C-alpha positions in Angstrom: 0.0 0.0 0.0 1.2 3.5 -0.8 0.6 6.4 1.5 1.6 10.0 1.9 4.5 10.2 4.4 4.7 14.0 4.4 3.6 17.1 2.6 5.7 20.3 3.0 5.3 23.8 1.5 8.8 24.8 0.3 7.9 28.3 -0.8 5.7 31.1 0.4 3.1 32.9 -1.7 4.3 35.9 -3.5 0.8 37.3 -3.8 -2.3 36.7 -1.5 -5.6 36.0 -3.2 -7.2 39.0 -1.5 -5.7 42.5 -1.9 -5.0 45.0 0.9 -7.3 47.4 -0.9 -10.2 44.9 -0.7 -9.5 44.3 3.0 -9.6 48.0 3.7 -12.9 48.3 1.9 -14.3 45.4 3.9 -13.4 47.1 7.2 -14.4 50.6 6.2 -10.9 52.1 5.8 -9.9 54.6 3.1 -7.0 53.6 0.8 -4.7 56.3 2.4 -5.2 55.0 5.9 -2.2 52.8 6.5 -1.8 52.5 10.3 -3.4 49.0 10.2 -1.8 47.7 7.0 0.3 45.2 8.8 -2.6 43.8 10.8 -4.8 43.5 7.7 -2.1 41.7 5.7 -1.7 39.3 8.6 -5.4 38.7 8.8 -5.6 38.1 5.0 -2.8 35.4 5.3 -4.5 33.8 8.3 -7.9 33.8 6.6 -6.5 32.3 3.5 -4.8 29.5 5.5 -8.1 28.9 7.4 -10.0 28.3 4.1 -7.2 26.2 2.7 -7.2 23.9 5.8 -11.0 23.6 5.8 -11.3 22.7 2.1 -8.0 21.0 1.5 -7.2 23.3 -1.4 -4.6 25.9 -2.3 -5.6 29.5 -2.8 -2.2 31.2 -3.2 0.4 29.7 -5.6 3.4 28.0 -3.9 5.6 25.0 -4.3 5.2 21.8 -2.4 7.1 18.6 -1.8 5.0 15.4 -1.3 6.9 12.2 -0.1 5.2 8.8 -0.6 6.2 5.5 1.0 5.5 1.9 0.0 5.0 -0.9 2.5 5.5 -3.4 -0.3 2.0 -4.7 -0.1 0.0 -4.7 -3.4 -3.6 -5.5 -4.0 -4.7 -7.8 -6.8 -5.0 -6.4 -10.3 -8.1 -6.1 -12.5 -10.5 -4.1 -10.2 -10.8 -0.4 -9.6 -10.2 0.4 -6.0 -8.9 3.2 -3.7 -6.9 3.0 -0.5 -8.1 4.7 2.6 -6.3 8.0 2.0 -7.1 8.1 -1.8 -3.4 8.4 -2.6 -3.1 5.2 -4.6 -5.7 3.8 -7.0 -5.9 1.4 -9.9 -8.1 2.0 -13.0 -8.0 1.4 -16.7 -5.0 -0.8 -16.3 -2.8 2.1 -15.1 -1.6 3.0 -11.6 -1.4 6.5 -10.3 -1.0 8.9 -7.4 -3.4 11.5 -6.4 -1.7 14.7 -5.6 -2.9 16.7 -2.5 -3.8 20.4 -2.1 -5.4 21.1 -5.5 -5.4 22.7 -7.9 -2.2 21.4 -9.4 -0.4 24.0 -11.5 1.8 22.8 -14.3 3.3 25.0 -17.0 6.6 26.3 -18.3 7.5 28.1 -15.1 5.8 25.7 -12.7 7.3 22.2 -13.4 6.4 18.9 -11.8 9.4 16.7 -10.9 9.3 13.1 -9.6 12.3 11.5 -8.0 13.1 8.2 -6.4 16.1 8.2 -4.1 17.2 11.5 -5.6 17.0 10.2 -9.2 14.6 12.0 -11.6 11.9 9.8 -13.1 11.5 10.3 -16.8 8.3 12.2 -17.8 7.9 9.7 -20.6 6.8 7.1 -18.0 3.8 9.1 -16.7 1.1 11.5 -17.6 -0.4 14.3 -15.4 -4.2 14.9 -15.3 -4.3 18.4 -13.8 -8.0 18.7 -14.6 -8.9 16.2 -11.9 -9.4 17.4 -8.4 -7.1 16.3 -6.9 -4.8 15.9 -9.8 -3.7 12.4 -10.8 -0.3 11.2 -12.0 -0.7 8.0 -14.1 2.3 5.8 -14.6 2.8 3.5 -17.6 5.7 1.9 -15.7 5.3 1.9 -11.9 8.5 3.1 -10.2 10.1 0.9 -7.6 10.6 2.6 -4.3 10.7 1.9 -0.5 11.0 3.7 2.8 14.8 4.2 2.3 14.3 5.5 -1.2 10.9 7.2 -1.2 9.0 8.6 -4.2 9.1 12.4 -4.0 6.9 14.7 -6.1 7.8 18.4 -6.2 5.1 20.4 -7.6 3.3 23.8 -7.7 -0.3 24.3 -6.6 -2.7 27.2 -6.7 -4.6 29.4 -9.2 -3.0 30.1 -12.5 -1.1 33.4 -13.0 -3.5 36.3 -12.5 -6.3 33.8 -11.9 -8.9 34.6 -9.4 -10.1 32.3 -6.7 -13.7 31.3 -6.1 -15.7 34.4 -5.2 -17.1 32.5 -2.2 -13.6 31.8 -0.9 -12.7 35.4 -1.3 -15.8 36.4 0.6 -14.9 34.0 3.5 -11.4 35.6 3.7 -12.9 39.1 3.8 -15.4 38.0 6.5 -12.5 36.6 8.5 -10.5 39.8 8.1 -13.5 41.9 9.3 -14.0 39.7 12.3 -10.3 39.8 13.3 -10.1 43.5 12.7 -13.1 44.2 15.0 -12.3 41.6 17.6 -8.6 41.9 18.6 -8.8 39.9 21.9 -9.4 36.2 22.5 -12.5 36.8 24.6 -15.4 39.3 24.2 -17.2 40.1 27.4 -20.8 41.3 27.6 -22.1 40.5 24.1 -24.2 37.8 22.5 -22.7 36.5 19.3 -24.8 34.9 16.5 -23.4 33.4 13.3 -24.7 34.9 10.0 -27.2 32.6 8.3 -25.3 33.1 5.0 -21.9 33.5 6.6 -18.6 31.6 6.6 -20.0 28.1 7.1 -22.5 28.4 4.3 -20.0 29.8 1.9 -17.4 27.1 2.7 -20.0 24.4 2.1 -21.0 26.0 -1.2 -17.5 25.5 -2.7 -16.5 22.2 -1.2 -16.6 19.2 -3.5 -19.0 17.3 -1.4 -20.9 20.1 0.2 -19.2 19.2 3.5 -15.8 20.3 4.9 
């Protein structure tokens, strides 16, 4: 059985999916008011990470390294099946890996590289289906690897260059920013809080694949 040993972000986003200007508009600040810029930028980043964790997606383009390990146990051939973590599957006579944190971004400046024990696997032995969510790497020749020589996929994930994220995801980040801007302490005393009927939870459910998160 093949499973994901580790997933590590090896670069930080150069651009957040929500602009400082949009955050200022959300909290009622004028563009020239800059005293709270650092706070707003921090809230944007935190809100983006919140949505990414809840939905298992990537909203700001960055590079990742996924390491897979093999316990040398293989299921029988001839039947479609998935393992418990959906990392490894068999279908149409080809084996593949499902790559986490969609959407996968592959182009001339965002390459995908697969190595085993530090040796690069030829791209002629696999195809990449980046339209799937999560993306799938299908191997024509399954690479041999083990715990001492794991299979490592280095890849980019996030929206395409200048691409926008889902409007609902942007709205969630802005709601998060407004909440953090107004409530700067861990506890609020003397108030009754009620979630908005069409607030964060509803918006998150509307853009998850299954309607749950």
